[in-house]
Structure formats: C-alpha cells, structure tokens
C-alpha positions in Angstrom: 13.8 100.3 147.2 13.7 103.4 145.0 11.6 101.6 142.4 9.0 100.6 145.1 8.9 104.2 146.4 8.2 105.6 142.9 5.5 103.0 142.4 3.9 104.0 145.7 4.0 107.7 144.7 2.4 106.9 141.4 -0.5 105.1 143.2 -0.9 108.0 145.6 -1.0 110.6 142.8 -3.5 108.5 140.9 -5.7 108.3 144.0 -5.5 112.0 144.4 -6.4 112.6 140.8 -9.4 110.3 141.0 -10.6 111.9 144.2 -10.4 115.4 142.8 -12.2 114.3 139.6 -15.0 112.9 141.7 -15.6 116.2 143.6 -18.5 118.3 142.5 -20.3 115.7 140.5 -23.1 113.2 141.1 -22.1 109.7 141.7 -22.4 107.4 138.7 -21.8 103.7 138.3 -18.2 102.8 137.3 -18.1 101.3 133.9 -15.1 99.2 132.9 -13.4 100.2 129.7 -14.0 97.6 127.0 -10.9 95.7 125.9 -9.2 97.2 122.9 -9.7 95.0 119.8 -7.1 94.7 117.2 -8.0 96.5 113.9 -9.6 94.4 111.2 -7.0 92.4 109.3 -4.6 92.0 112.2 -2.7 88.8 112.2 -0.9 87.0 114.9 2.8 87.2 114.3 5.8 85.5 116.0 6.2 88.4 118.3 2.5 89.4 118.8 -0.2 91.0 116.7 0.9 92.5 113.4 -1.1 95.6 112.6 -2.2 95.8 108.9 0.0 98.2 106.9 2.4 98.9 109.8 6.1 98.2 109.7 9.1 99.3 111.8 12.5 100.5 110.7 15.2 98.1 111.7 19.0 98.7 111.3 21.7 96.1 110.7 24.9 95.2 109.0 25.0 92.5 106.3 28.7 92.7 105.5 30.8 91.6 108.4 34.2 89.8 108.5 35.5 88.0 111.6 38.7 86.1 112.4 37.2 83.3 110.3 38.1 85.4 107.2 41.6 84.8 106.0 42.4 88.5 105.7 40.8 89.5 108.9 42.7 86.9 110.8 45.9 88.7 109.9 44.4 92.2 110.5 42.5 91.6 113.8 42.2 88.0 115.0 40.6 89.1 118.3 37.0 89.0 117.3 35.5 85.7 116.1 31.9 85.1 115.1 30.5 85.1 118.7 32.4 88.3 119.6 31.2 90.0 116.4 27.5 89.2 117.1 27.9 90.2 120.8 29.4 93.5 119.6 26.3 94.1 117.4 24.2 93.5 120.5 26.1 96.2 122.4 29.0 94.5 124.1 32.6 95.7 123.7 35.1 94.3 121.2 38.9 94.6 121.0 41.2 96.4 118.6 44.9 95.6 118.2 47.8 97.9 117.7 51.2 97.5 116.1 51.9 96.7 112.5 52.4 93.0 113.0 50.4 92.1 116.2 46.8 91.5 115.3 46.3 89.2 118.2 46.6 91.5 121.3 43.7 93.8 122.2 44.9 97.3 123.1 41.7 99.3 123.0 38.0 98.4 123.2 35.0 99.9 121.5 31.2 99.6 121.8 28.4 100.8 119.7 26.4 103.8 121.0 23.2 101.8 120.2 22.9 98.0 119.5 21.9 96.9 116.0 18.6 95.1 115.3 20.1 92.4 113.0 23.4 91.2 111.6 24.8 88.6 109.2 28.3 87.4 109.4 29.7 87.2 105.8 33.2 85.7 106.1 35.0 85.0 102.9 34.1 81.5 101.5 37.7 81.4 100.3 39.8 79.6 103.0 37.0 80.1 105.5 38.4 79.4 109.0 41.6 77.9 107.5 44.2 80.1 109.1 42.6 80.2 112.5 42.4 76.4 112.5 45.9 75.8 111.0 47.8 78.6 112.8 46.3 77.7 116.2 46.5 73.9 115.6 42.8 73.5 116.4 43.0 75.7 119.5 46.2 74.2 121.1 48.4 77.1 120.2 47.9 80.8 121.2 47.4 83.1 118.2 50.6 84.7 117.0 53.0 81.9 118.1 53.1 79.8 114.9 56.2 81.0 113.0 55.0 79.9 109.6 51.7 81.8 110.0 53.6 84.9 111.1 55.5 84.7 107.8 52.2 84.5 105.9 50.7 87.3 107.9 53.6 89.6 107.4 53.5 88.9 103.7 49.8 89.7 103.4 50.1 92.9 105.5 53.2 93.9 103.6 51.5 93.6 100.2 48.2 95.1 101.2 48.4 97.6 98.3 48.5 94.7 95.8 45.8 92.9 97.8 43.5 95.9 97.6 44.1 96.4 93.9 43.4 92.7 93.2 47.0 91.9 92.2 48.0 88.3 93.1 51.6 87.9 94.2 53.6 84.7 93.6 53.5 84.0 97.3 49.8 84.4 97.4 49.4 82.0 94.5 51.4 79.4 96.3 49.3 79.7 99.5 46.1 79.8 97.4 47.1 76.6 95.6 48.1 74.8 98.8 44.8 75.7 100.6 42.3 75.7 97.8 40.8 72.3 98.6 41.4 72.5 102.4 38.5 70.9 104.3 38.7 73.5 107.1 35.8 75.4 105.7 33.3 72.7 106.7 34.4 72.9 110.3 34.4 76.7 110.4 31.1 76.9 108.6 29.5 74.4 111.1 30.8 76.4 114.0 29.6 79.7 112.6 26.2 78.4 111.8 25.9 77.0 115.4 26.9 80.3 116.9 24.6 82.3 114.7 21.6 80.1 115.8 22.6 80.3 119.5 22.8 84.1 119.4 19.4 84.6 117.7 16.9 86.3 119.9 13.6 86.4 118.0 11.7 89.7 118.3 14.7 91.6 119.7 17.8 90.7 117.8 18.1 88.8 114.5 21.1 86.8 113.3 21.2 85.6 109.7 23.4 83.0 108.1 25.6 84.2 105.4 29.0 84.2 103.7 30.8 86.1 101.0 31.8 84.9 97.5 34.9 87.0 96.7 36.0 86.5 93.2 38.9 88.9 92.6 40.5 87.5 89.5 42.6 89.9 87.4 41.7 92.7 89.8 38.0 92.6 88.9 35.9 92.4 92.1 32.9 90.2 91.6 31.9 90.0 95.3 28.5 89.0 96.6 27.2 88.3 100.0 24.8 85.3 100.3 22.1 85.6 102.9 19.9 82.6 104.0 16.4 82.9 105.4 16.2 80.0 107.8 18.1 78.4 110.7 21.2 76.2 110.3 19.1 73.2 109.4 17.8 75.0 106.3 21.2 76.1 105.2 23.7 74.0 103.0 26.6 72.5 105.0 29.1 73.9 102.5 30.1 77.4 101.3 31.1 78.1 97.7 34.5 79.5 97.0 35.7 81.3 93.9 39.2 79.8 94.4 40.2 76.4 93.0 43.4 74.4 92.6 44.0 76.1 89.3 42.9 79.6 90.1 46.4 80.9 90.5 47.3 79.8 87.0 43.9 80.1 85.2 42.3 83.2 86.5 39.6 83.6 84.0 36.4 84.9 85.5 33.9 84.8 82.6 31.6 82.3 84.5 32.2 83.2 88.1 28.7 84.5 88.9 27.0 81.7 86.9 29.0 79.1 88.9 27.7 80.7 92.1 24.1 80.9 91.0 24.3 77.3 89.7 25.8 76.2 93.1 23.0 77.9 95.0 20.4 76.3 92.8 21.8 72.9 93.4 22.9 73.1 97.0 20.1 75.3 98.4 17.6 73.5 96.2 18.6 70.2 97.9 18.0 71.4 101.4 14.3 71.5 102.6 13.2 75.0 103.4 16.4 76.6 102.0 16.0 80.1 100.6 18.9 82.4 99.6 19.5 85.8 98.1 22.7 87.5 97.0 23.9 91.1 97.5 26.3 92.4 94.9 28.8 94.9 96.4 31.9 96.8 95.5 30.7 97.3 91.9 32.8 100.5 91.9 35.9 98.2 92.1 34.9 95.8 89.4 36.5 97.5 86.4 33.3 97.4 84.4 32.9 93.7 85.0 29.9 93.4 87.3 27.4 95.0 84.9 28.8 94.9 81.4 27.7 97.0 78.4 25.4 95.7 75.7 26.8 94.4 72.4 25.6 96.6 69.5 24.5 93.6 67.4 22.5 91.7 70.0 21.5 94.5 72.4 22.6 92.2 75.2 25.7 92.0 77.4 27.9 89.0 77.6 26.6 86.2 79.8 27.5 82.6 80.5 30.6 81.6 78.5 31.0 85.1 77.2 28.1 84.8 74.8 24.9 87.0 74.8 22.9 86.8 78.0 19.9 84.5 77.7 16.5 85.0 79.2 17.0 81.9 81.3 20.1 83.3 82.9 18.6 86.7 83.2 15.8 85.1 85.3 18.4 83.2 87.3 20.3 86.4 88.1 17.2 88.3 89.0 16.1 85.5 91.3 19.2 85.9 93.5 20.5 89.5 93.1 17.7 91.1 95.2 19.4 94.1 96.9 22.5 96.1 96.0 25.0 97.5 98.5 25.2 101.1 97.5 27.8 102.2 100.1 30.4 100.6 102.3 33.9 101.0 103.6 35.4 100.8 100.1 33.3 103.7 98.9 30.0 104.7 97.3 28.5 102.9 94.3 25.5 105.1 93.6 26.9 107.5 91.1 30.2 109.3 90.5 31.4 112.6 89.1 33.2 112.1 85.8 31.3 108.8 85.1 28.0 110.2 83.8 28.6 108.5 80.4 25.6 108.7 78.0 23.2 108.1 80.9 22.7 111.5 82.6 20.1 114.0 81.4 20.7 117.4 82.9 22.9 117.9 85.9 23.4 116.0 89.2 24.7 117.8 92.3 25.3 115.0 94.8 27.5 112.4 93.0 30.6 113.4 95.0 30.0 111.2 98.0 32.9 109.0 99.1 34.4 108.1 95.7 37.1 105.6 96.6 37.7 104.9 92.9 37.9 108.4 91.4 38.6 109.9 88.0 38.8 113.5 89.3 41.9 114.9 90.9 42.2 118.4 89.4 44.4 117.2 86.6 44.4 118.4 83.0 43.1 115.1 81.7 40.1 114.9 84.1 36.7 114.4 82.6 35.1 117.9 82.0 32.5 117.5 84.8 35.3 117.2 87.4 36.1 120.9 87.2 33.0 121.8 89.1 34.3 119.8 92.1 38.1 119.7 92.0 38.8 123.4 91.9 42.3 123.1 93.4 41.3 124.5 96.8 41.7 121.6 99.3 39.9 123.5 102.0 36.7 123.2 100.0 37.1 120.4 97.5 35.8 116.9 98.2 38.2 114.4 99.7 38.7 112.4 96.5 40.2 115.4 94.7 43.3 114.9 96.8 43.6 111.2 96.2 46.4 110.7 93.7 47.6 107.2 94.4 47.4 105.3 91.2 45.7 102.9 90.5 44.4 102.2 94.0 42.3 105.4 94.0 43.0 107.6 91.1 42.1 105.8 87.9 40.7 106.4 84.4 37.5 105.7 82.6 37.5 102.3 80.9 37.5 102.6 77.1 36.5 98.9 76.9 34.9 96.7 79.4 34.8 92.9 79.6 35.5 89.7 81.6 38.9 88.2 82.2 40.7 91.5 82.8 39.7 92.8 79.4 38.7 96.2 80.7 41.1 98.9 79.8 43.4 100.3 78.7 44.1 101.9 82.1 44.9 99.5 85.0 41.9 99.2 87.4 39.8 101.5 85.3 36.1 102.2 86.0 32.9 102.7 84.0 29.5 104.4 84.3 28.0 100.8 84.7 29.9 100.4 88.0 27.3 102.7 89.6 23.7 101.9 90.7 21.7 104.6 89.0 23.1 103.8 85.6 22.9 100.0 86.2 19.2 100.2 87.0 18.6 102.2 83.8 20.6 99.7 81.8 18.3 97.0 83.1 15.3 98.7 81.7 16.9 98.5 78.3 17.6 94.8 78.8 13.9 94.2 79.6 13.0 95.7 76.3 14.9 92.8 74.6 14.5 89.9 77.1 11.2 90.7 78.7 12.8 90.6 82.1 15.1 93.1 83.9 18.1 91.0 85.4 19.5 94.1 87.1 16.5 95.2 89.1 17.5 95.5 92.8 16.7 97.3 96.1 19.1 99.3 98.1 21.1 98.6 101.3 24.4 99.8 102.8 26.7 98.0 105.2 30.2 98.3 106.7 32.5 95.6 105.2 34.3 95.7 108.6 37.4 93.5 108.9 37.5 93.9 112.6 34.5 91.8 113.5 32.8 95.0 114.7 29.5 95.3 112.8 27.9 98.8 112.8 31.0 100.7 113.8 30.4 103.4 111.2 30.9 106.6 113.1 32.9 109.5 111.6 34.2 111.0 114.9 37.2 109.1 116.2 36.7 106.5 113.5 38.8 103.4 114.4 39.1 102.0 110.8 38.0 98.6 109.5 41.4 97.0 108.9 42.8 96.2 112.4 46.6 96.7 112.5 46.5 98.2 109.0 44.7 101.3 110.4 45.9 101.5 114.0 47.8 104.8 113.7 47.4 108.1 111.8 50.0 107.3 109.1 48.1 104.1 108.3 44.8 106.0 108.1 46.0 109.1 106.2 49.0 108.0 104.2 52.8 107.9 104.2 55.8 108.3 101.9 57.1 104.9 100.6 60.1 103.6 98.6 60.3 100.5 96.5 62.8 98.9 98.8 62.0 98.3 102.5 65.6 99.1 103.6 65.4 102.6 102.1 64.5 105.7 104.1 61.3 107.4 102.8 62.4 110.6 104.6 65.4 110.8 102.3 64.2 111.6 98.8 67.7 111.2 97.3 68.0 107.6 98.5 64.4 106.4 98.0 63.6 104.5 94.8 60.4 105.6 93.1 59.4 107.6 96.2 55.6 108.0 96.3 53.0 109.2 98.8 50.7 106.3 99.4 47.2 107.5 100.6 46.7 104.2 102.5 43.2 104.1 104.0 42.3 107.8 103.5 40.2 107.0 100.4 38.0 104.6 102.3 34.8 105.6 104.1 33.5 104.7 107.5 30.8 102.4 106.0 27.0 102.3 106.3 24.0 100.5 107.6 21.3 98.3 106.1 17.7 99.3 106.8 14.5 97.3 106.4 10.9 98.1 107.0 9.7 95.0 108.7 6.6 93.9 110.6 8.7 92.1 113.2 12.4 91.6 114.1 12.6 88.0 113.1 14.7 86.2 110.5 11.7 85.5 108.2 10.4 89.0 108.3 13.8 90.7 107.8 14.8 88.4 105.0 11.4 88.8 103.3 11.8 92.6 103.5 15.2 92.3 101.8 13.8 89.9 99.1 11.0 92.3 98.2 13.2 95.4 98.4 11.4 97.2 101.1 14.8 98.4 102.2 17.0 101.5 102.6 20.7 102.2 103.1 22.4 104.9 105.2 25.9 106.2 105.2 26.1 105.6 109.0 23.5 107.7 110.8 20.2 106.0 111.6 18.2 108.1 109.3 14.7 106.8 108.4 13.3 107.1 104.9 10.1 105.7 103.4 8.6 106.1 99.9 5.4 105.2 98.1 3.9 105.9 94.6 0.3 106.0 93.5 -1.7 107.0 90.4 -3.9 109.4 92.4 -2.9 112.1 94.9 -2.3 110.5 98.4 -4.5 111.5 101.4 -3.7 114.6 103.4 -2.2 112.5 106.3 0.2 110.5 104.1 3.3 112.0 105.8 2.0 110.8 109.2 1.2 107.4 107.8 4.7 107.0 106.3 6.3 108.2 109.6 4.4 105.4 111.4 5.7 102.8 109.0 2.4 102.7 107.0 1.3 103.7 103.5 -1.9 104.6 101.7 -1.6 102.3 98.7 -2.5 98.7 97.8 -1.2 96.6 95.0 -4.1 97.7 92.9 -3.5 101.5 93.4 0.3 101.9 93.9 3.5 100.6 95.4 5.9 101.1 98.2 9.7 101.0 97.8 10.8 97.8 96.1 7.4 97.3 94.5 5.7 97.7 91.1 3.2 100.3 90.1 0.2 98.7 88.6 -0.7 99.5 85.0 -1.6 103.2 84.5 -5.4 103.7 84.8 -7.4 105.4 82.1 -7.1 109.1 82.6 -4.1 109.1 84.9 -1.2 111.3 84.0 1.9 110.6 86.0 2.5 108.8 89.3 2.5 110.7 92.6 5.6 109.9 94.6 5.7 110.6 98.4 8.9 110.5 100.4 9.2 111.0 104.1 12.5 111.1 105.9 13.6 111.7 109.6 17.0 112.5 111.0 18.8 110.0 113.3 17.3 110.5 116.8 20.8 110.3 118.1 22.8 108.1 120.4 25.8 109.1 122.5 26.4 112.0 120.1 23.7 114.4 118.9 22.7 113.8 115.3 22.2 116.4 112.6 19.1 117.7 110.9 18.1 117.1 107.3 19.0 119.4 104.4 16.9 118.0 101.4 15.3 115.1 99.6 16.2 114.3 96.0 14.4 111.9 93.6 16.4 110.1 90.9 14.6 108.7 87.9 15.7 106.2 85.3 13.8 105.5 82.1 14.3 105.0 78.3 14.3 107.9 75.8 12.3 107.9 72.6 15.0 105.8 70.9 15.1 103.2 73.7 18.3 104.4 75.2 18.6 104.3 79.0 18.7 107.7 80.7 18.7 109.0 84.3 17.7 112.3 85.7 18.2 113.7 89.1 15.6 116.0 90.6 17.6 117.6 93.4 16.0 119.4 96.3 12.3 118.5 95.6 12.0 119.6 99.2 14.7 121.3 101.3 15.3 123.3 104.4 14.3 126.9 104.1 17.3 128.2 106.1 20.8 128.8 104.8 23.1 125.7 104.9 26.6 126.4 106.3 29.8 124.4 106.2 31.2 123.1 109.5 33.3 125.5 111.5 37.2 125.2 111.4 37.0 123.1 114.6 34.5 120.8 112.8 31.6 121.9 115.1 28.2 122.1 113.3 25.5 124.5 114.1 22.2 122.6 113.7 20.3 125.9 113.3 16.6 125.7 112.4 16.9 122.9 109.9 14.2 120.3 110.0 14.3 116.9 111.7 11.8 115.6 109.2 11.1 116.2 105.6 8.1 115.0 103.5 7.1 115.7 100.0 4.6 114.6 97.4 6.0 115.0 93.9 4.6 114.3 90.5 7.0 113.3 87.7 7.0 116.1 85.1 8.6 114.0 82.4 6.6 110.7 82.6 5.8 108.7 79.5 3.4 105.8 80.1 4.7 103.7 77.3 8.3 103.6 78.8 9.6 101.7 81.7 10.9 103.7 84.6 12.1 103.6 88.2 12.4 106.2 90.9 14.4 106.2 94.1 14.8 108.8 96.8 17.8 110.2 98.7 17.9 112.4 101.7 20.9 114.4 102.8 22.0 115.8 106.2 23.5 119.3 106.5 27.3 119.1 106.0 29.7 117.7 108.6 33.4 116.9 108.7 34.6 113.7 107.2 36.5 111.3 109.5 39.9 112.2 108.0 39.3 115.9 108.6 38.2 115.3 112.2 41.3 113.4 112.8 43.5 116.2 111.4 41.6 118.9 113.2 41.7 117.1 116.5 45.5 117.4 116.4 45.6 121.0 115.2 47.7 120.0 112.1 49.1 123.0 110.1 50.3 121.9 106.7 52.4 125.1 106.3 54.9 123.4 108.7 55.7 120.7 106.1 59.4 120.5 105.3 60.2 121.8 101.9 63.0 119.3 101.7 61.1 116.1 101.9 57.4 116.8 102.4 57.2 115.5 106.0 56.6 117.2 109.3 59.7 117.9 111.4 59.8 115.9 114.6 59.4 119.0 116.8 55.9 119.6 115.4 54.5 116.4 116.8 52.7 115.8 113.6 54.8 113.1 112.0 52.4 110.6 110.4 49.8 113.3 109.7 51.2 114.3 106.3 48.0 112.9 104.7 46.2 115.9 106.2 47.8 118.0 103.5 47.4 118.4 99.7 51.1 118.4 98.7 52.6 120.0 95.7 56.2 120.3 94.4 59.2 118.1 94.8 62.3 117.8 97.0 63.4 121.2 98.1 60.1 122.8 97.0 57.4 120.8 98.8 54.5 122.8 100.2 51.2 121.7 101.7 47.8 123.1 102.3 45.3 121.6 104.7 42.5 119.4 103.4 39.2 120.2 104.9 36.9 117.6 103.5 33.2 117.6 104.4 30.3 115.2 103.5 26.6 115.2 103.6 25.6 112.0 105.3 22.6 110.4 103.6 20.1 107.6 103.2 18.7 106.0 100.1 15.3 104.5 99.6 14.9 101.5 97.3 13.2 102.2 93.9 9.6 102.0 93.0 9.3 100.4 89.5 6.9 100.9 86.5 6.9 98.3 83.8 4.9 99.6 80.8 2.4 97.1 79.3 3.4 98.5 75.9 7.1 97.7 76.6 6.2 94.2 77.8 4.3 93.6 74.6 7.2 94.8 72.5 9.6 92.5 74.3 7.3 89.5 73.7 7.1 90.4 70.0 10.9 90.3 69.8 
C-alpha cells in the first residue's frame, strides 16, 4: 500500500510540475523525445548492451576452502560448497567453537555486502575424502566416527607442523592410505554441479576451480586453477600433488611442470576448456617458487632441475596469469629486510602484513629492519613482535633451490619470494629466452578455511581457521610445553617453554578485483587472463591505471572513474597490457592512476592517503632493479595514527585520488613494468582491536610466569603484549599495531624492441 501511495504522489507532483511549466507560455505541439541510441561500437552482451571502453569494478574471492578440503573438514565442517557460495551471496554461515568440535555451529556471520563472484578452490589432495569417509556417504552425523575423531585431533594438535610444512609420521600414514582414494571424483562432480546451479549470470558469478597444494619439504608451491566455462567444459578429475610414494619420496623438482602438463593434457582433451593458474603463498615457498638464475646460463632451474627452456617458459606463462599478492597467510608484494640487490633507493611501504618476517628488533636483523623495529611495540609494525621460529621469524636464505635445498635456516625466505622482485627478475629472463615466464597481473583473496569467502574485515575478525581460532588465546598466542601433560603456567615444570604466536601473524585476507564489461563467467575470466585486475587488503577500494606515449586528455580522471580509458592498443595500454613501441620523438610514458575509497557497508570506510608507483626495469648492465616512487600524489592534510581506543578521525582526507605521472628514469632500450598502489589512512590491525576491546593492560602480567592473573580477566590475551625477561622477571608492554589498508593495480608492461632483438640474437 505504501509503495502505491508513493507512486501516486510521484504522478501528482509530476502533473503539478508540468502544469506550472506550461503557465505563461504559448502552446506548442508536444514532440516525443527520440529514442536514445547506443554509442557507435556498442555490442550486445549477455546482460545487455556493452558500451565501448566501459567496464565495472567487480569484487570476489578466488581462494576459498569448504568442508570438502581435508584440513577445513577438521577446522570447520559446517560449511560445504553450497553454504560457501550462499555466504558469498549474502546469506549467513556458521562458525564452531571448542578446540575439538568443528561440527557444531555456535555463532553465525554474514557479509556486510555480497560479493560479485567466487571460486571454490578446495585442495585437490584428498578432495572430499574425509567428509565422505567420516560420514559414511551421509549416513553418519559429523563428529561421530571415532576413527575420524582421532585423525582430526592429530591434525589439530600438530597444526604448527602443518603450517610449517613438516609432515609427521601419522600424516605420512594417512597420506599413503588415501593417496589414490577415488573419493575426489565424487566430490569434484558434486562441487561442479553446485557451482553451476548457483551461477546467476549478470548478478553473481561462480567459477570452477581447485587448489594444487604441493607442500613438500616445507616449500609451498600452491596454485589455484580457475576454469572459464561450465562443468561440461571442465575436466572430470582434479590433479593432486600427493601420490602413493609422496610420504617417502618428497622431491618437488617437477611439481609445477607436472601440473602444467596435466592441464595441457586434460583440459586440452575437453572441448571448450580453458584454464589459468594463480600462484599464491610465494612468501612461504623458501625461495622455491621463483628461483634465482644460474651464473653460467643466466637461467633458473626448470624441469628436472636443468636450465629453464623457452618451451617451458612459454608453458608457464600460458597458465600463470595473475599472482595472489595478499591473503590470510600474509603479503607477498615486498618485505623489509628482503630488498636483496633489487631495490634502488628506498621503499616506505614494505611493512604490510609480513607473516614470514626477518625483522624482530634483534642484533642479527638485516640493516633495513632498524627503521621499523625500534623496540617500541606501541608504534612498531606487528611483525616486529613475532618471534616464534620458524613459523614466523626466519632468516634470509643463503641458497635457494628445489627439494628443500634452500637454507641453511629452516623455512628461510628470499627476495624472490616477493612480487615486485619476481616481476623484475622476469625482465632479465626475457633478455635470454625472448619471453618473460613470470609476467603476471595482481589479485588478492582470503584463503578462508571456514567456507566464508569475503570475510576479510579487521574489526571483530573471526579468523579463517575454525576451531583453531575460536578464542583469544588461539588468535593471539599462548605459552606451550613440549609435553601435553605439563602446565605451561609453571615455568619450572614445562619442558622447552615457549610462547607460540598462534594465528597472530596471519592477516584477515583480501579481495580480488576485476574490471569487466559484465558479471559473467566469460567476462570475469577474460579479465583475469588479460590482467585487467587489482587486489585489495579487504576494503572495496577501486583502482584503475593506464599508460600512454602522449599526455592524456584533461578528463582522464573522470574516464577512469567511470571504468573507461583514453588509450587504444596503438597509443597505450591499461593495466595488464603492453605499451606499443615508443613512437619517434616520445620521451617517457605518461601513467595515470585513479583510486577511490571503499564507499562503505555496515561500517564507514576510510579515506585515501596516497598513491605510489613501483617500477621494475634492467640497469645498464642488464641486472633487474626496482624503484618505488612513494606519494606521487597524497593527501594535503596531516595523517594521524588511530586514537588509543582505535577510533580514526577521517578528517579532510580525500575519497578519491588521481595523478598523471611521467617516469623520470625511463630508458627506451630497456624493458620495464609499472604497477600502482593506493593506501588508506592508518587504522588498527585486527589483533590490536581485539586487545583494545578488552582494555588489556600488559603491565598486569605476572613477573613469575608471563601470564595474566585470573582476577584480571585477561587470561588468554598474553599475545597483546611484547614480553621480555624470564621467570621472575617477565614484563610486558602493549602492542599497538596499525596498518594502512591498500589496493594494488596490475602492471602495465613495456617490452623494448631493442631487447627483443638482442634476445633473438642470443
């Protein structure tokens, strides 16, 4: 009734307006407005007319684990494939509580805004096996199979070894027994059917996918495989990194080549099949994902450990199309202390969510760490207080190679575990092979193991590990002994007592963004494939970039804001694309970047602070180099840290930033790339918000054992503190870690004709 009344009022008002407009003028014949014609070049898409040069920003999650993943089943079995997709659409999903009950929902969460697209990427390894076996094909309620309860308790009890990539004898036994289990075919068929059933072209896109999760010798070589078409254009099998002999022979020298070969054979045998792969967790690969060049050949190891060939470089390039720059297990853009020989000048923003850190304010830290880890936990980044070895705190690899050959430190890390250096290294490989096998666009995602895609908020962050993160001590850390029957609160009777940081080193995860003409499978996949993509650390920030050989038009910021551009393939490139050869008389490319803050959902969003541009190129000697141009445009007002209660004053900072910038150090005979990064004003990290919400005061820590007395009500919140000393002298100071949420735009590339010619001559 109310809707009809409003409509009637609208008609009445319109009539009054028309009557008033007619007063005082001579009558004239009423001429009907001509129908609006579509602009020239408009094509008919699946969802309606597609305007030339116009795209929309869509947000999704391409790294999602449901109860069909073997680990998720024992962390949070509540949300299967359908529940996960429905959660992405805006419906609630359950979270468990209790260290050994992943099957009972205790709380429910919903997204403040639905996503636009999602891909379920359950582990290919043992896909659906435990749900099928433990529940006897649906005849047993979850949690009632005693054998599976033993398996689950073992996996949860050895989560530190699991995260670090260490395989226990029990896990080897289970792995061997289930390696050739046929359950994956049943689960994959179910997941493909659900994915197709939940697809809503033009409003919500579901994509078929799975994760290849090689974790041999602690070197993570994880890739998500994303298919373009419906179930009928997708292979009926997934490809696992685990075999009958994996527990004994855990060499990984050919793991990526086996995956690419499988996709060539299996996808190539299915009509219409198209697939791409998304490398992720390079920061946890111990230098294995992108290995250094051999001095003699100028090439890294490839298939069988011998020098990479052009054919395999082309194979890798054809599948690895976008790189997951940030997720739950940390950032993989760049890292303090891991500049190596790549960085020219200084970089001010490589302190973002470093799960694998080489900086902790210790005497043997790399020199650049001193700028960040000052010893003041109220101002230092979160990673400066992560001292659990080797889960978080680690060392720079002195050598890097396959089969666990990186070292000598356990779980070490290298500059080539990070995107900006990897992309520059690829330029050097092109100078030898004539093709860049590392060239990729940028996305981010969550890596949720709760079946809750897009749950990436910082405030009241629920975690991504189900029962592993259901209470503060699991989030923040806890004292532990070697033996389960010992009391961690009694230092005198606790073998090798250590404070385990648990999940405190992990971030809340990010989102994948694409610029797409329509919200359909084909259009979203095509945007990923061409690299017209961006990633965010959680907020729905928009960012768009283009490059051209001539200055852009005066309205370029408005065009980018509308999803357009001012370039063609002959004059320039948008993110993910190639600049054409430099015209005669041109100097350096003009790069325009536009960014807009998240418009906000249930919580107000924060304004922007700055735009940075990062460049990779080769120096005069052919060595790969990167340079960060921080703050090419920034707010004109002072930037403050959050208040002690974590409130943020938005002030007069801009909701949009736009800049046209010309590279001052461009050399036309050298290959190069440029990508953009925009940063919000600072806000509190999720761990800080959790501690502040309870009013934790670390001065109340017991000097005897470094725990909070029961009367404080803060037991389990010891991870809020940077602790020093030992039994009898423990003292703590509050950690107040902040972050600058951000978004990254995929690179624009320049391949010099001169460099191409030199590669051909070689």
